[in-house]
N, CA, C and O atoms as a CHARMM CRD file, in Angstrom:
* protein
*
  352
    1    1 MET  N     86.80000 124.09600  93.98800 PROA 1      0.00000
    2    1 MET  CA    87.92900 123.17000  94.33300 PROA 1      0.00000
    3    1 MET  C     88.70500 122.89700  93.04000 PROA 1      0.00000
    4    1 MET  O     88.15700 122.55000  91.99300 PROA 1      0.00000
    5    2 GLU  N     89.99600 123.07600  93.18900 PROA 2      0.00000
    6    2 GLU  CA    90.91400 122.89100  92.04500 PROA 2      0.00000
    7    2 GLU  C     90.96000 121.31400  91.74900 PROA 2      0.00000
    8    2 GLU  O     90.90600 120.47100  92.64400 PROA 2      0.00000
    9    3 THR  N     91.06000 121.04200  90.47400 PROA 3      0.00000
   10    3 THR  CA    91.32600 119.62400  90.00500 PROA 3      0.00000
   11    3 THR  C     92.36800 119.48800  89.01300 PROA 3      0.00000
   12    3 THR  O     92.73500 120.41300  88.28900 PROA 3      0.00000
   13    4 ILE  N     92.88200 118.19900  88.99300 PROA 4      0.00000
   14    4 ILE  CA    93.75000 117.96700  87.93400 PROA 4      0.00000
   15    4 ILE  C     93.42100 116.59500  87.30400 PROA 4      0.00000
   16    4 ILE  O     92.71300 115.79500  87.91300 PROA 4      0.00000
   17    5 VAL  N     93.92600 116.32500  86.10400 PROA 5      0.00000
   18    5 VAL  CA    93.63100 115.05400  85.40200 PROA 5      0.00000
   19    5 VAL  C     94.89700 114.17600  85.62100 PROA 5      0.00000
   20    5 VAL  O     95.97100 114.68100  85.29200 PROA 5      0.00000
   21    6 PHE  N     94.89400 113.07000  86.07700 PROA 6      0.00000
   22    6 PHE  CA    96.02600 112.21100  86.37800 PROA 6      0.00000
   23    6 PHE  C     95.78100 110.92500  85.51500 PROA 6      0.00000
   24    6 PHE  O     94.71200 110.31800  85.47100 PROA 6      0.00000
   25    7 THR  N     97.00000 110.57700  84.79200 PROA 7      0.00000
   26    7 THR  CA    96.87400 109.42500  83.83300 PROA 7      0.00000
   27    7 THR  C     97.74200 108.24100  84.45300 PROA 7      0.00000
   28    7 THR  O     98.96200 108.33100  84.58900 PROA 7      0.00000
   29    8 PHE  N     97.02800 107.17200  84.80100 PROA 8      0.00000
   30    8 PHE  CA    97.67300 106.11100  85.44700 PROA 8      0.00000
   31    8 PHE  C     98.53000 105.27900  84.40100 PROA 8      0.00000
   32    8 PHE  O     97.98600 104.77200  83.42000 PROA 8      0.00000
   33    9 GLU  N     99.76000 105.16800  84.62000 PROA 9      0.00000
   34    9 GLU  CA   100.81500 104.65200  83.66400 PROA 9      0.00000
   35    9 GLU  C    100.31400 103.11900  83.19300 PROA 9      0.00000
   36    9 GLU  O    100.24500 102.76400  82.01700 PROA 9      0.00000
   37   10 GLU  N    100.01400 102.37100  84.23200 PROA 10     0.00000
   38   10 GLU  CA    99.79300 101.07400  84.04400 PROA 10     0.00000
   39   10 GLU  C     98.54800 100.77600  83.20600 PROA 10     0.00000
   40   10 GLU  O     98.53600  99.74100  82.53900 PROA 10     0.00000
   41   11 THR  N     97.51100 101.59800  83.19000 PROA 11     0.00000
   42   11 THR  CA    96.35800 101.36300  82.51700 PROA 11     0.00000
   43   11 THR  C     96.05700 102.36400  81.44200 PROA 11     0.00000
   44   11 THR  O     95.28200 102.08300  80.52800 PROA 11     0.00000
   45   12 GLY  N     96.65500 103.52900  81.53300 PROA 12     0.00000
   46   12 GLY  CA    96.46100 104.68200  80.59900 PROA 12     0.00000
   47   12 GLY  C     95.14200 105.36600  80.74500 PROA 12     0.00000
   48   12 GLY  O     94.72400 106.10200  79.85200 PROA 12     0.00000
   49   13 GLU  N     94.47400 105.14400  81.84700 PROA 13     0.00000
   50   13 GLU  CA    93.16800 105.60200  82.22900 PROA 13     0.00000
   51   13 GLU  C     93.33100 107.02500  82.82600 PROA 13     0.00000
   52   13 GLU  O     94.13900 107.19300  83.74000 PROA 13     0.00000
   53   14 ASP  N     92.65900 107.96500  82.38600 PROA 14     0.00000
   54   14 ASP  CA    92.62900 109.34600  82.98200 PROA 14     0.00000
   55   14 ASP  C     91.54200 109.43400  84.05700 PROA 14     0.00000
   56   14 ASP  O     90.41100 108.97600  83.89300 PROA 14     0.00000
   57   15 VAL  N     91.93900 110.02300  85.11600 PROA 15     0.00000
   58   15 VAL  CA    91.04200 110.14800  86.24200 PROA 15     0.00000
   59   15 VAL  C     91.10000 111.58200  86.76000 PROA 15     0.00000
   60   15 VAL  O     92.21900 112.06300  86.93600 PROA 15     0.00000
   61   16 GLU  N     90.04500 112.30100  87.01900 PROA 16     0.00000
   62   16 GLU  CA    90.00000 113.68200  87.51100 PROA 16     0.00000
   63   16 GLU  C     90.17000 113.57700  89.07300 PROA 16     0.00000
   64   16 GLU  O     89.46700 112.82400  89.74600 PROA 16     0.00000
   65   17 PHE  N     91.06500 114.31400  89.55700 PROA 17     0.00000
   66   17 PHE  CA    91.38200 114.34400  91.04900 PROA 17     0.00000
   67   17 PHE  C     91.02900 115.76100  91.63400 PROA 17     0.00000
   68   17 PHE  O     91.42700 116.77800  91.06600 PROA 17     0.00000
   69   18 ALA  N     90.32900 115.80400  92.69700 PROA 18     0.00000
   70   18 ALA  CA    90.07600 117.01700  93.48500 PROA 18     0.00000
   71   18 ALA  C     91.28300 117.23300  94.43100 PROA 18     0.00000
   72   18 ALA  O     91.64200 116.27400  95.11500 PROA 18     0.00000
   73   19 ILE  N     91.92200 118.38700  94.52300 PROA 19     0.00000
   74   19 ILE  CA    92.94300 118.69400  95.32200 PROA 19     0.00000
   75   19 ILE  C     92.35100 119.15900  96.63500 PROA 19     0.00000
   76   19 ILE  O     91.60500 120.13700  96.67900 PROA 19     0.00000
   77   20 LEU  N     92.70700 118.40600  97.77900 PROA 20     0.00000
   78   20 LEU  CA    92.23100 118.72700  99.13100 PROA 20     0.00000
   79   20 LEU  C     93.19700 119.72800  99.77600 PROA 20     0.00000
   80   20 LEU  O     92.82800 120.69600 100.44200 PROA 20     0.00000
   81   21 SER  N     94.40700 119.41900  99.52700 PROA 21     0.00000
   82   21 SER  CA    95.49600 120.27400 100.14400 PROA 21     0.00000
   83   21 SER  C     96.68200 120.20400  99.45600 PROA 21     0.00000
   84   21 SER  O     96.85500 119.25000  98.69800 PROA 21     0.00000
   85   22 SER  N     97.67800 121.19100  99.60600 PROA 22     0.00000
   86   22 SER  CA    98.96600 121.10900  99.03500 PROA 22     0.00000
   87   22 SER  C     99.95100 121.55400 100.09500 PROA 22     0.00000
   88   22 SER  O     99.61600 122.24600 101.05600 PROA 22     0.00000
   89   23 LEU  N    101.28400 121.08800  99.85600 PROA 23     0.00000
   90   23 LEU  CA   102.24700 121.29100 100.88300 PROA 23     0.00000
   91   23 LEU  C    103.57200 121.35300 100.20300 PROA 23     0.00000
   92   23 LEU  O    103.85500 120.57300  99.29400 PROA 23     0.00000
   93   24 GLU  N    104.44800 122.34500 100.66800 PROA 24     0.00000
   94   24 GLU  CA   105.82000 122.36400 100.32000 PROA 24     0.00000
   95   24 GLU  C    106.58400 121.73000 101.45300 PROA 24     0.00000
   96   24 GLU  O    106.54500 122.25500 102.56600 PROA 24     0.00000
   97   25 TYR  N    107.29000 120.60900 101.23100 PROA 25     0.00000
   98   25 TYR  CA   108.06300 119.86500 102.20700 PROA 25     0.00000
   99   25 TYR  C    109.41400 119.42200 101.65100 PROA 25     0.00000
  100   25 TYR  O    109.49600 118.91200 100.53400 PROA 25     0.00000
  101   26 ASP  N    110.43800 119.61400 102.41200 PROA 26     0.00000
  102   26 ASP  CA   111.68700 119.26100 102.10300 PROA 26     0.00000
  103   26 ASP  C    112.05800 119.56500 100.54400 PROA 26     0.00000
  104   26 ASP  O    112.55900 118.73500  99.78600 PROA 26     0.00000
  105   27 GLU  N    111.73100 120.86200 100.21700 PROA 27     0.00000
  106   27 GLU  CA   111.94000 121.44500  98.91500 PROA 27     0.00000
  107   27 GLU  C    111.21200 120.74300  97.72400 PROA 27     0.00000
  108   27 GLU  O    111.66300 120.77800  96.58000 PROA 27     0.00000
  109   28 GLU  N    110.05300 120.10200  98.07100 PROA 28     0.00000
  110   28 GLU  CA   109.23700 119.44700  97.11600 PROA 28     0.00000
  111   28 GLU  C    107.75100 119.82900  97.35200 PROA 28     0.00000
  112   28 GLU  O    107.33400 120.17700  98.45700 PROA 28     0.00000
  113   29 THR  N    106.98900 119.74000  96.25100 PROA 29     0.00000
  114   29 THR  CA   105.59000 119.99600  96.31900 PROA 29     0.00000
  115   29 THR  C    104.81900 118.85700  96.26400 PROA 29     0.00000
  116   29 THR  O    105.03800 117.98700  95.42100 PROA 29     0.00000
  117   30 TYR  N    103.83000 118.76600  97.17800 PROA 30     0.00000
  118   30 TYR  CA   103.00500 117.51300  97.33500 PROA 30     0.00000
  119   30 TYR  C    101.52500 117.88700  97.37200 PROA 30     0.00000
  120   30 TYR  O    101.14000 118.94000  97.88100 PROA 30     0.00000
  121   31 LEU  N    100.76500 117.05200  96.85400 PROA 31     0.00000
  122   31 LEU  CA    99.29700 117.32000  96.84600 PROA 31     0.00000
  123   31 LEU  C     98.55100 116.12200  97.55200 PROA 31     0.00000
  124   31 LEU  O     98.94300 114.96900  97.36900 PROA 31     0.00000
  125   32 LEU  N     97.53600 116.39100  98.31300 PROA 32     0.00000
  126   32 LEU  CA    96.64300 115.50900  98.76800 PROA 32     0.00000
  127   32 LEU  C     95.29000 115.46300  97.97200 PROA 32     0.00000
  128   32 LEU  O     94.46800 116.37700  98.03000 PROA 32     0.00000
  129   33 ALA  N     95.13000 114.36400  97.25100 PROA 33     0.00000
  130   33 ALA  CA    94.10000 114.42000  96.19900 PROA 33     0.00000
  131   33 ALA  C     93.12800 113.04400  96.49200 PROA 33     0.00000
  132   33 ALA  O     93.50900 112.00600  97.03300 PROA 33     0.00000
  133   34 VAL  N     91.87600 113.32100  96.01800 PROA 34     0.00000
  134   34 VAL  CA    90.96900 112.16700  95.94900 PROA 34     0.00000
  135   34 VAL  C     90.22800 112.19500  94.53300 PROA 34     0.00000
  136   34 VAL  O     90.07200 113.25100  93.91900 PROA 34     0.00000
  137   35 GLU  N     89.81400 111.04600  94.09200 PROA 35     0.00000
  138   35 GLU  CA    89.10900 111.02600  92.73200 PROA 35     0.00000
  139   35 GLU  C     87.89000 111.93700  92.98500 PROA 35     0.00000
  140   35 GLU  O     87.29100 111.89900  94.06000 PROA 35     0.00000
  141   36 LYS  N     87.54300 112.73700  91.99900 PROA 36     0.00000
  142   36 LYS  CA    86.55200 113.78400  92.13700 PROA 36     0.00000
  143   36 LYS  C     85.12200 113.03900  92.39000 PROA 36     0.00000
  144   36 LYS  O     84.24200 113.59200  93.05000 PROA 36     0.00000
  145   37 GLU  N     84.96900 111.85500  91.86500 PROA 37     0.00000
  146   37 GLU  CA    83.75500 111.04400  91.94200 PROA 37     0.00000
  147   37 GLU  C     83.62500 110.65700  93.47700 PROA 37     0.00000
  148   37 GLU  O     82.49600 110.41800  93.90700 PROA 37     0.00000
  149   38 GLU  N     84.63200 110.59000  94.25700 PROA 38     0.00000
  150   38 GLU  CA    84.49900 110.02900  95.63500 PROA 38     0.00000
  151   38 GLU  C     84.25200 111.13300  96.63500 PROA 38     0.00000
  152   38 GLU  O     84.07500 110.87800  97.82600 PROA 38     0.00000
  153   39 LEU  N     84.23800 112.43100  96.12200 PROA 39     0.00000
  154   39 LEU  CA    84.09400 113.51900  97.11700 PROA 39     0.00000
  155   39 LEU  C     82.76500 113.39900  97.97600 PROA 39     0.00000
  156   39 LEU  O     82.75500 113.69200  99.17100 PROA 39     0.00000
  157   40 GLU  N     81.70000 112.97300  97.32900 PROA 40     0.00000
  158   40 GLU  CA    80.44600 112.77700  98.09000 PROA 40     0.00000
  159   40 GLU  C     80.34800 111.54800  98.95900 PROA 40     0.00000
  160   40 GLU  O     79.39100 111.42100  99.72300 PROA 40     0.00000
  161   41 LEU  N     81.28400 110.65000  98.87600 PROA 41     0.00000
  162   41 LEU  CA    81.13700 109.34800  99.63100 PROA 41     0.00000
  163   41 LEU  C     81.57600 109.63400 101.00900 PROA 41     0.00000
  164   41 LEU  O     82.24100 110.62900 101.29800 PROA 41     0.00000
  165   42 ASP  N     81.17000 108.69200 101.89800 PROA 42     0.00000
  166   42 ASP  CA    81.60100 108.78700 103.25900 PROA 42     0.00000
  167   42 ASP  C     83.03400 108.05500 103.29400 PROA 42     0.00000
  168   42 ASP  O     83.77900 108.36200 104.22400 PROA 42     0.00000
  169   43 ASP  N     83.39900 107.27400 102.51200 PROA 43     0.00000
  170   43 ASP  CA    84.73000 106.49700 102.52500 PROA 43     0.00000
  171   43 ASP  C     85.39000 106.81600 101.21100 PROA 43     0.00000
  172   43 ASP  O     85.06600 106.30000 100.14200 PROA 43     0.00000
  173   44 MET  N     86.39900 107.76200 101.38600 PROA 44     0.00000
  174   44 MET  CA    87.32000 108.22300 100.36000 PROA 44     0.00000
  175   44 MET  C     88.64200 107.60000 100.50100 PROA 44     0.00000
  176   44 MET  O     89.08900 107.29500 101.60700 PROA 44     0.00000
  177   45 THR  N     89.32500 107.39000  99.31900 PROA 45     0.00000
  178   45 THR  CA    90.73000 106.91600  99.39100 PROA 45     0.00000
  179   45 THR  C     91.54000 108.13600  98.78200 PROA 45     0.00000
  180   45 THR  O     91.30500 108.61100  97.67000 PROA 45     0.00000
  181   46 ALA  N     92.52200 108.58100  99.65000 PROA 46     0.00000
  182   46 ALA  CA    93.49400 109.66100  99.24100 PROA 46     0.00000
  183   46 ALA  C     94.67800 109.11900  98.70100 PROA 46     0.00000
  184   46 ALA  O     95.13200 108.01700  99.00900 PROA 46     0.00000
  185   47 TYR  N     95.23100 109.99900  97.79500 PROA 47     0.00000
  186   47 TYR  CA    96.53200 109.84800  97.20300 PROA 47     0.00000
  187   47 TYR  C     97.32900 111.01700  97.55600 PROA 47     0.00000
  188   47 TYR  O     96.82800 112.13100  97.70700 PROA 47     0.00000
  189   48 VAL  N     98.67300 110.74400  97.69800 PROA 48     0.00000
  190   48 VAL  CA    99.67800 111.69300  97.94700 PROA 48     0.00000
  191   48 VAL  C    100.48200 111.82000  96.62300 PROA 48     0.00000
  192   48 VAL  O    101.18800 110.88400  96.24900 PROA 48     0.00000
  193   49 LEU  N    100.38100 112.94300  95.93200 PROA 49     0.00000
  194   49 LEU  CA   101.00600 113.13900  94.68100 PROA 49     0.00000
  195   49 LEU  C    102.19400 114.11500  94.82000 PROA 49     0.00000
  196   49 LEU  O    102.06300 115.12400  95.51200 PROA 49     0.00000
  197   50 LYS  N    103.40000 113.82900  94.15500 PROA 50     0.00000
  198   50 LYS  CA   104.42200 114.63100  94.23300 PROA 50     0.00000
  199   50 LYS  C    104.72800 115.29200  92.90600 PROA 50     0.00000
  200   50 LYS  O    104.76100 114.61700  91.87700 PROA 50     0.00000
  201   51 ALA  N    104.95700 116.62600  92.90600 PROA 51     0.00000
  202   51 ALA  CA   105.17100 117.28400  91.60400 PROA 51     0.00000
  203   51 ALA  C    106.58200 117.04400  91.12800 PROA 51     0.00000
  204   51 ALA  O    107.58700 117.12800  91.83400 PROA 51     0.00000
  205   52 ILE  N    106.53700 116.73900  89.85900 PROA 52     0.00000
  206   52 ILE  CA   107.94100 116.60400  89.23000 PROA 52     0.00000
  207   52 ILE  C    107.94000 117.50300  87.92700 PROA 52     0.00000
  208   52 ILE  O    107.15800 117.40000  86.98200 PROA 52     0.00000
  209   53 SER  N    108.94800 118.38000  88.06700 PROA 53     0.00000
  210   53 SER  CA   109.11200 119.47700  86.96600 PROA 53     0.00000
  211   53 SER  C    109.81800 118.79100  85.75200 PROA 53     0.00000
  212   53 SER  O    110.84100 118.12300  85.90000 PROA 53     0.00000
  213   54 LEU  N    109.25600 118.98100  84.62600 PROA 54     0.00000
  214   54 LEU  CA   109.85200 118.52500  83.47400 PROA 54     0.00000
  215   54 LEU  C    110.91000 119.42500  82.91200 PROA 54     0.00000
  216   54 LEU  O    112.05100 119.01800  82.69200 PROA 54     0.00000
  217   55 ASP  N    110.50900 120.68400  82.67900 PROA 55     0.00000
  218   55 ASP  CA   111.39600 121.65100  82.04700 PROA 55     0.00000
  219   55 ASP  C    111.29100 123.00400  82.69000 PROA 55     0.00000
  220   55 ASP  O    111.56300 123.99100  82.00700 PROA 55     0.00000
  221   56 GLY  N    110.93100 123.13500  83.90400 PROA 56     0.00000
  222   56 GLY  CA   110.71300 124.35300  84.57400 PROA 56     0.00000
  223   56 GLY  C    109.29400 124.93800  84.46100 PROA 56     0.00000
  224   56 GLY  O    108.91300 125.75400  85.30000 PROA 56     0.00000
  225   57 GLU  N    108.50100 124.54600  83.45000 PROA 57     0.00000
  226   57 GLU  CA   107.25100 125.13900  83.18600 PROA 57     0.00000
  227   57 GLU  C    106.10100 123.96400  83.40700 PROA 57     0.00000
  228   57 GLU  O    105.09500 124.13800  84.09600 PROA 57     0.00000
  229   58 ASP  N    106.38200 122.90000  82.79700 PROA 58     0.00000
  230   58 ASP  CA   105.41900 121.75800  82.78600 PROA 58     0.00000
  231   58 ASP  C    105.76100 120.98600  84.06200 PROA 58     0.00000
  232   58 ASP  O    106.90400 120.85400  84.50100 PROA 58     0.00000
  233   59 VAL  N    104.56700 120.45400  84.64900 PROA 59     0.00000
  234   59 VAL  CA   104.66000 119.72800  85.82600 PROA 59     0.00000
  235   59 VAL  C    103.89400 118.37800  85.62500 PROA 59     0.00000
  236   59 VAL  O    102.80800 118.37900  85.04600 PROA 59     0.00000
  237   60 ILE  N    104.41000 117.31800  86.06400 PROA 60     0.00000
  238   60 ILE  CA   103.60100 116.00700  86.18800 PROA 60     0.00000
  239   60 ILE  C    103.65200 115.66200  87.53700 PROA 60     0.00000
  240   60 ILE  O    104.50500 116.13400  88.28900 PROA 60     0.00000
  241   61 TYR  N    102.73000 114.80800  87.92400 PROA 61     0.00000
  242   61 TYR  CA   102.64200 114.25300  89.29900 PROA 61     0.00000
  243   61 TYR  C    102.76600 112.82800  89.30200 PROA 61     0.00000
  244   61 TYR  O    102.31300 112.18400  88.35600 PROA 61     0.00000
  245   62 GLU  N    103.38300 112.21500  90.35400 PROA 62     0.00000
  246   62 GLU  CA   103.56600 110.81600  90.51100 PROA 62     0.00000
  247   62 GLU  C    102.95700 110.46400  91.96900 PROA 62     0.00000
  248   62 GLU  O    102.94000 111.30600  92.86600 PROA 62     0.00000
  249   63 ILE  N    102.51300 109.29500  92.11500 PROA 63     0.00000
  250   63 ILE  CA   101.94200 108.85700  93.23500 PROA 63     0.00000
  251   63 ILE  C    103.17000 108.42600  94.13700 PROA 63     0.00000
  252   63 ILE  O    104.05700 107.67100  93.73900 PROA 63     0.00000
  253   64 VAL  N    103.11600 109.02200  95.46100 PROA 64     0.00000
  254   64 VAL  CA   104.12000 108.71000  96.48400 PROA 64     0.00000
  255   64 VAL  C    103.93900 107.19300  96.95700 PROA 64     0.00000
  256   64 VAL  O    102.84900 106.94100  97.47000 PROA 64     0.00000
  257   65 ASP  N    104.72800 106.30300  96.86800 PROA 65     0.00000
  258   65 ASP  CA   104.59700 104.99100  97.56800 PROA 65     0.00000
  259   65 ASP  C    105.74100 104.51900  98.29700 PROA 65     0.00000
  260   65 ASP  O    105.77100 103.37200  98.74300 PROA 65     0.00000
  261   66 ASP  N    106.69700 105.34500  98.44800 PROA 66     0.00000
  262   66 ASP  CA   107.98600 104.97800  99.29400 PROA 66     0.00000
  263   66 ASP  C    107.44800 105.47500 100.69900 PROA 66     0.00000
  264   66 ASP  O    107.05600 106.62800 100.87600 PROA 66     0.00000
  265   67 ASP  N    107.46500 104.55200 101.62900 PROA 67     0.00000
  266   67 ASP  CA   106.90000 104.75800 103.03100 PROA 67     0.00000
  267   67 ASP  C    107.82800 105.78300 103.78000 PROA 67     0.00000
  268   67 ASP  O    107.34300 106.53900 104.62200 PROA 67     0.00000
  269   68 ASP  N    109.17400 105.80500 103.46600 PROA 68     0.00000
  270   68 ASP  CA   109.93800 106.81900 104.08900 PROA 68     0.00000
  271   68 ASP  C    109.55000 108.19000 103.66900 PROA 68     0.00000
  272   68 ASP  O    109.74200 109.08100 104.49600 PROA 68     0.00000
  273   69 GLU  N    109.09400 108.47100 102.64600 PROA 69     0.00000
  274   69 GLU  CA   108.75200 109.75500 102.11300 PROA 69     0.00000
  275   69 GLU  C    107.19200 109.88500 102.43100 PROA 69     0.00000
  276   69 GLU  O    106.77300 110.93900 102.91100 PROA 69     0.00000
  277   70 LEU  N    106.32100 108.80800 102.16400 PROA 70     0.00000
  278   70 LEU  CA   104.93300 109.03100 102.34600 PROA 70     0.00000
  279   70 LEU  C    104.62900 109.37900 103.82200 PROA 70     0.00000
  280   70 LEU  O    103.94200 110.37600 104.04500 PROA 70     0.00000
  281   71 LEU  N    105.08000 108.65000 104.81800 PROA 71     0.00000
  282   71 LEU  CA   104.51100 108.74700 106.12600 PROA 71     0.00000
  283   71 LEU  C    104.69700 110.34900 106.65600 PROA 71     0.00000
  284   71 LEU  O    103.71900 110.99500 107.03300 PROA 71     0.00000
  285   72 PRO  N    105.85300 110.82200 106.64300 PROA 72     0.00000
  286   72 PRO  CA   105.84900 112.30700 107.10500 PROA 72     0.00000
  287   72 PRO  C    105.05700 113.33000 106.23100 PROA 72     0.00000
  288   72 PRO  O    104.45200 114.27000 106.74600 PROA 72     0.00000
  289   73 VAL  N    105.08400 113.13300 105.06700 PROA 73     0.00000
  290   73 VAL  CA   104.33900 114.02300 104.09000 PROA 73     0.00000
  291   73 VAL  C    102.75800 113.89200 104.37400 PROA 73     0.00000
  292   73 VAL  O    102.05800 114.89300 104.53300 PROA 73     0.00000
  293   74 SER  N    102.26500 112.61200 104.42300 PROA 74     0.00000
  294   74 SER  CA   100.83500 112.29300 104.58800 PROA 74     0.00000
  295   74 SER  C    100.47900 112.97200 106.02600 PROA 74     0.00000
  296   74 SER  O     99.47800 113.67800 106.15400 PROA 74     0.00000
  297   75 GLU  N    101.23200 112.74600 106.92400 PROA 75     0.00000
  298   75 GLU  CA   100.90300 113.19100 108.29200 PROA 75     0.00000
  299   75 GLU  C    100.63300 114.72100 108.20300 PROA 75     0.00000
  300   75 GLU  O     99.58000 115.21700 108.60400 PROA 75     0.00000
  301   76 LYS  N    101.66400 115.44800 107.64500 PROA 76     0.00000
  302   76 LYS  CA   101.42600 116.95900 107.49400 PROA 76     0.00000
  303   76 LYS  C    100.25100 117.27800 106.67100 PROA 76     0.00000
  304   76 LYS  O     99.48100 118.14600 107.08400 PROA 76     0.00000
  305   77 LEU  N    100.00800 116.65000 105.49900 PROA 77     0.00000
  306   77 LEU  CA    98.86700 116.89300 104.69400 PROA 77     0.00000
  307   77 LEU  C     97.58900 116.71000 105.48400 PROA 77     0.00000
  308   77 LEU  O     96.71900 117.58100 105.46900 PROA 77     0.00000
  309   78 MET  N     97.46300 115.56100 106.19000 PROA 78     0.00000
  310   78 MET  CA    96.23300 115.25100 106.98200 PROA 78     0.00000
  311   78 MET  C     95.96700 116.38700 108.05700 PROA 78     0.00000
  312   78 MET  O     94.83300 116.76000 108.35700 PROA 78     0.00000
  313   79 ASP  N     97.01200 116.84300 108.54900 PROA 79     0.00000
  314   79 ASP  CA    96.79000 117.92100 109.64100 PROA 79     0.00000
  315   79 ASP  C     96.19400 119.04500 108.99100 PROA 79     0.00000
  316   79 ASP  O     95.47800 119.78900 109.66100 PROA 79     0.00000
  317   80 LEU  N     96.39700 119.27800 107.74300 PROA 80     0.00000
  318   80 LEU  CA    95.69000 120.45100 107.13800 PROA 80     0.00000
  319   80 LEU  C     94.25700 120.36600 106.71600 PROA 80     0.00000
  320   80 LEU  O     93.54400 121.33800 106.46900 PROA 80     0.00000
  321   81 VAL  N     93.88800 119.04200 106.65300 PROA 81     0.00000
  322   81 VAL  CA    92.39300 118.74900 106.45700 PROA 81     0.00000
  323   81 VAL  C     91.89800 117.86800 107.47000 PROA 81     0.00000
  324   81 VAL  O     91.45900 116.76600 107.14200 PROA 81     0.00000
  325   82 GLU  N     91.92200 118.24800 108.71500 PROA 82     0.00000
  326   82 GLU  CA    91.54100 117.38200 109.96100 PROA 82     0.00000
  327   82 GLU  C     89.89700 117.07100 109.80500 PROA 82     0.00000
  328   82 GLU  O     89.43700 116.04300 110.30300 PROA 82     0.00000
  329   83 ASP  N     89.12600 117.92200 109.15700 PROA 83     0.00000
  330   83 ASP  CA    87.79700 117.60200 109.27200 PROA 83     0.00000
  331   83 ASP  C     87.26400 116.58200 108.27200 PROA 83     0.00000
  332   83 ASP  O     86.09300 116.20400 108.29600 PROA 83     0.00000
  333   84 ILE  N     88.17800 116.14600 107.38100 PROA 84     0.00000
  334   84 ILE  CA    87.77100 114.97100 106.43300 PROA 84     0.00000
  335   84 ILE  C     88.26300 113.70200 106.91100 PROA 84     0.00000
  336   84 ILE  O     89.38500 113.67200 107.41800 PROA 84     0.00000
  337   85 ASP  N     87.55100 112.61600 106.81500 PROA 85     0.00000
  338   85 ASP  CA    87.88600 111.31200 107.19900 PROA 85     0.00000
  339   85 ASP  C     88.43400 110.60300 105.91700 PROA 85     0.00000
  340   85 ASP  O     87.63500 110.41800 104.99800 PROA 85     0.00000
  341   86 ILE  N     89.63700 110.22100 105.78800 PROA 86     0.00000
  342   86 ILE  CA    90.30900 109.64000 104.60700 PROA 86     0.00000
  343   86 ILE  C     91.07700 108.55600 104.89200 PROA 86     0.00000
  344   86 ILE  O     91.88100 108.59200 105.82400 PROA 86     0.00000
  345   87 ASP  N     90.90100 107.39900 104.06900 PROA 87     0.00000
  346   87 ASP  CA    91.90300 106.17000 104.23700 PROA 87     0.00000
  347   87 ASP  C     93.02000 106.46300 103.39800 PROA 87     0.00000
  348   87 ASP  O     92.83200 106.94300 102.28000 PROA 87     0.00000
  349   88 MET  N     94.11900 106.22900 103.81300 PROA 88     0.00000
  350   88 MET  CA    95.35700 106.38400 103.07500 PROA 88     0.00000
  351   88 MET  C     95.92300 105.01300 102.73500 PROA 88     0.00000
  352   88 MET  O     96.97700 104.92000 102.10600 PROA 88     0.00000
């Protein structure tokens, strides 16, 4: 399973995320990710991350928290991983 390291701006903490699914939607790239440590847990918290291109090569990800963007994207991502029970 592919992973990425995400740095939380507020704390500076680096967390390794496992990528459960990815989606191209409305000309943007989104990832459905969980903390790698939570993969074996019965109760996982998922994050929807949006790819932001810096210079055409480097990409950073930001957590999507705008409900108007989050709801349709999360529904499509969850459809791709129906067999996993995730709290959003």
